[in-house]
C-alpha positions, 0 to 999 in steps of 0.5 A, spaced: 455 855 446 452 851 451 447 845 451 443 842 456 443 836 455 436 833 460 437 826 460 440 821 464 443 817 458 447 820 454 447 822 446 449 823 440 447 827 434 452 826 428 458 827 430 456 831 437 457 827 443 453 829 449 453 828 456 447 828 461 447 836 463 451 842 461 456 840 454 460 845 452 460 846 444 463 849 437 459 854 435 460 853 428 458 845 430 452 846 432 451 851 426 452 846 420 448 841 425 442 845 425 442 847 417 443 840 416 438 836 412 438 831 416 440 833 423 436 840 422 429 837 424 431 832 430 434 838 433 429 842 433 424 836 437 429 835 440 429 842 444 421 844 442 421 836 447 426 841 453 431 834 452 435 839 449 436 846 452 440 852 449 444 856 453 447 862 452 454 862 453 456 868 454 452 869 460 455 869 467 457 862 470 452 860 476 453 855 481 446 853 479 449 851 471 456 849 475 451 844 480 448 841 471 455 841 469 458 833 469 464 834 464 471 835 468 475 839 463 469 845 463 469 845 470 477 845 470 476 851 465 472 855 469 475 854 475 481 858 472 477 865 472 472 864 478 472 867 484 469 867 490 461 862 491 463 860 484 469 857 485 467 854 491 461 850 487 466 848 483 472 844 487 465 841 489 462 838 484 468 836 481 470 833 488 463 829 487 464 827 480 472 824 482 468 820 488 464 819 484 468 815 480 472 812 484 465 808 487 
């Protein structure tokens, strides 16, 4: 499952740590959190406010999705299967993250 965190800071929800942009979350981890009495309502509030956006992980990876992704491991995973312009967008995003890291 892909979760987009739309704020420019990180967020911890129980054992889940989200960075800005697209985050890959295991389905069972997400299901446990959304069923938890402690986290169910806060997560609903974050979704309702637009701070969290649930993205169907079966959707095609797009250049727009790549541009919102700051998780290097996820980008590298997508890069293995990507072709054409999408592969170029992933490489561009990885290079941008590398430059930012070296500043």
